[in-house]
N, C-alpha and C positions, 0 to 999 in steps of 0.2 A: 504493500500500500504506500509506504513511504517513498519507495523508488518510483511509483507511478506519479505521486504528487510532484516529486522533483522533476520528472520528465515533463509533466504538464506545464511547469513554470520555467522550462528551458534550462535546467541544470543537468543536461545529459552528459556534459564533458567534465563533470566534477572529479571523477575518478582519475582521468588522465592528468588533470591539473595537479591533483595531489601527488601523483606519481612524479611529475616533473619537479614539483616543489621539493619532494623528498630527495630526488637525485641531486638537485641544486644544493640543498643543505649538506648532503654527504660530500659533495665536491668542495664546498667552502671549508668544511671541517677536515678535508684531506682524508676522508674515510672512503676509499675506493673499493669497488668490488674486486674479487679475486677470481682465479680460474675455477675455483670450486663454488663460485657464486655466493660467497659469504663475506659480508662487510666486516672488516676488522677495525676496531677502535679501542680506546683505552679501557672501557668497561669490560667488554667480552674478552679482550686480550688478557686481562688480569684474572679472568676465570679459568684460564688454561694453567694447570698446576706448574708446568715447566717455566712459563713466563713469570708467574707469580714468584716462584722460587728464585729465578735469576735476578729479577728486579729487587726482591727482598734482600738477597745476600749481598748484592753490590751496594745498595743504599745503606743497609744496616752496618756493613763493615766500613763504609765511608764515614758514617756517623760516629761509630765508637772508636775510630782511630784518633788518638789524642792530638790536638792542635795546641801548640804553645808558642808564646811570643818571647823571644830572647833579645838581649842587647848584643849587637854585632861585635862590639869590642871585647866585652868580658864574658860573653855567652851565659850571663846570668838571666834567670827568668824575670821578665819585665812585668811583674804583677801589678805595678802601679800605673801601667799604661791603660788608657780607657778602653782599648780594643781587646785587652787580655780577657776580660770577663765575657765579652761577646763571642769570642771564638773558642773559649775553653769551658765556660760555665753555662751562661744563659744568653740566648740571642735576644730575648725580650722577657717580660715578666711572666709570660705564659709558655714559653718554648725553650727547651734546653738547647745548648749549642749542638749536641749530637743529633737531636730530633730535627733541628733546623737543616743540617746538612742532608739528613735522610729525605726530608720533604723536597728540597731542591733537586736532589739526584733523581727521585721518583718523577718529578715534573719533567725533567730533561728526557728521561727514558720513555715517557708516555706522550709528551706534548711537544717535543723538540727543544724546549727551553725551560730552564728554571730561573726565575727572577726573584730578587729581593731588594727592598728599598733600604738604604742606609739612613736612618733617622739621626739627625744631629741636634746638638744643643745650640744655644745662641752664640757660643764661642767656637762653633764648628767641631766640637768633639763628638765622635760617634757614641750614641747612647743606646741604640737598639737596631736590630735587623728584622725587618718585617717582610715576610713572604708575600709575593704578589700572585694572585690567581692566574693560572694559565689562560691565555686568550685576552688578557687585559693589557698586554704590553706589546708594542710594536718596535721591532729593532730597525733602526735607521742609521744612516751614515752621512756625514758632511761631504762636500766635494773633495776635501783633502783626505778622506778616509776615516776621520774621527767618528767613532760611534756615539750615538745618543739614543734616547728612548722616549717614546710617547706612551703614557700610561692613562688608561681610561679610569676616571674616578667618578664619584657621585656627582660632582659639580662640573663634569666635563673632562676634557683631555688636558694633560699637563706634561710638559717636556722636562726630562731629567738628563743631566750630563752623565757620562759613563762613570764618573767618580762617585755617583750617588746610587748606582745600581749594581748589584752582584748578578752576574749572568753566567749560568752553567749550561754548556751545550754538549751533546754526544758527538761522536765521530761524524764529520761531514755536516753537522747541524741538523741531522735527521734522526728522529727517534728510532730505536731498534725495532719497535713494534711495527713501524712503517716499512723499514727496509726488509723486514722478515715477514711481511704480512701474508705471503703465500704459504710459508711454513706454518705460521700460526693458524691460518684458515684450515689447512689440512688437519692439524691437531684438533681443531674444533669439529671438523667433519667426522673424524674418527670417533670422537666422544659422542656425537649425536647418533652415529651409526650404531655404536654399542648400546647406547641408551634405548634406541628403538628396538634392538633385538631383545633386550632384557625386559622391555615394558610388559610383555605378556608371557613371561616365563622363559625367555631365551629364544634362540634361533629355532624355527620349526624343525623338528627332527623327522617329520614325515607328513604325508597327506592322506586324507580319507577318500577312498574311491567307492562310488556307488554304481551298481550294475544298471540301474535304471535312472532315467533323467528325473531330476527333482525340480519342483517349482521353486520360485524365490522364497516363499514362506517356509517350506520345510528346510531349505538350505540354511535360512537364518536361524531356525530353531536348533538345527544340528550344531551350527557354529556357536550359538549362545550356550548350549549345553556343554560343548567341549571346553570352551574357555572358562566356564564357571566351575568345572570339575577338574580341569588340568592346567589352568593358567595361574600365573603368579605364584603364591605360596603353595598351591596345590599341585604344582608341576611334579612329574615323576610318578603319579599314581597309576593304578591299573585301569585300562580303558576297556569298556564293554560296548561292542558294536552290534547293531541289528540291521534289519532290512537288507541283508546280503551286502553289507558294506565291508570294505577291506582297508587295512592300514598299510601304507608303503613307506618304508624308511628312506630318508634322503641322505645320501653320502656327503661327507665333508668335502668342499671344493678346495682347490689349491689356493684361491684367494683367502678363504677362511684360515687356512694353515699359515699364511703369511701375514695375517692381520696383526698379530702381536708384534712381529718383527717390524712392521711398518710403523706401529705406534712408538716403538723404541727409537726408530730412526728419526721421527719427528722431534723427540726429546733432544737427540744429538744435534739436529739441525737448528733448533732454537738455541741450544748452547753455543753453537758457532756464531750465531747472530750477536749474542751478548759476550762472546769470547770467554765463556765459562766452561771449565772442564766438565765432562758428563758426570763424573763421580760426585761433583758438587751439586748436581741436579738429581742425585740419588739414582742415577742410571749406572748400576754397578756390574753389568754383565762382563766387562773386561777390566774391572778394577782389582788391583792387588795391593798388598801392604806397601810395596815399594813405589809403584807408579801413582798410587793415591797420594802419598806424601809428596812426591815430586809435583803432581798437578796442583796440590794445595799451595806449594811454593810459587808455581807459575801463576796461579790466580792472583797472588799478592803483587807480583812484579809485572805481569802482563795485563791483567784485567783491572785490578784495583788502583794501581799507581797512576794511570792517566786521569782517573776521576779525582784522586787526591791532589794531583798537580793542578787540575782545573780549579778546584776550590782554593788552593793556596794562591794561585795567580790572581784570582778574582778578589780575594781578601786584600792582597797587596794593592792592586790597581784601583780598588774602590776607596783608597786612602784610609783604610782602617789602621794601617800601620804608620803611615805618614812618611817621614824621611827615612833614609837608608841606615839610620842608627839602630834599626831594629830588624830582626830576621824572624821568619815564621816558617820553620820546617815542620813537617808532619812526622809521625812516629812509625813509619813503615819499617825502618830498621829494627826498632824495638820489638815490633810485632813479629818479625821474622826470627829474631833471636829467641823470643819467648816460645814461639812455636817449635823451633828446633830443639830447644832445651827440654820441652815437655815430651817430645817424641823420642829423642835420642838420649836424653839425660846429660848432654854436654852442650856447651855454648860454642857456636861456630866462631871462627876468627873474623 
């Protein structure tokens, strides 16, 4: 009835318009369809366990790696510097310094960029770091290449110089969930396929054959009876057939046999996109004591170090540290030493 009223008033093209609007919105958000016809965005990408694990381990390790401020000449901890508290203790009154780095790293891996505003006092001292929501910041550059930022606020847009914004980017300025959207879409497709198979008690192990032709109503009754007695939690029970019906078992196909291996390969493919060893995504089919230890070391030096270096550089460039009288190293060396000591019982040189 509603469709008829819409047609009578000339709204026959409403569905096509909605489809066009939806496609335009997906394009503006850079959520493009994939070969498997699945749109990949931040929300459904994080629902893939391998993606969630990869983003979680990179961001959390970036957060809990200690950042300290030192005096360049004496190498003493500069606890009296106004930036020390922001990078080591609390970014603001509500967010720890570790959680702040986690949030910016997650934004970069999901939305291309992680931005934060450096809030200053009247005498230009940094007093807080405020994370900016993804999508509210435009990255721009002057003619001479100097970057600046335009932030959408409640009262309109406002320009900020690069010394007032912390800006974290992934490799190439593109979020890993976008560069690996095909691999993530395949992982989603595998999950949906498995969920569909298990929805009614698993993959059909056979079919029911009737010697005589059945009308639609009897077919529906047979189907309803079968699923009520052998579907879901009742699967595996004894079947009783009448009316000269027969049961034919369906053999497992080669595709079914390779299904588990295909799912494992998608975990490894997602790991490649984030540059994380498969053992750290709990894909342990080829993991041993020795190579797991080595891959953990590679994670710190190959995967984590670029993210830590990005945070370190941005903290410097945003004038948190100020003049070159101070240095801001991160504790990657301490982490590696601690890890080796826990595993081998000795401290490496």
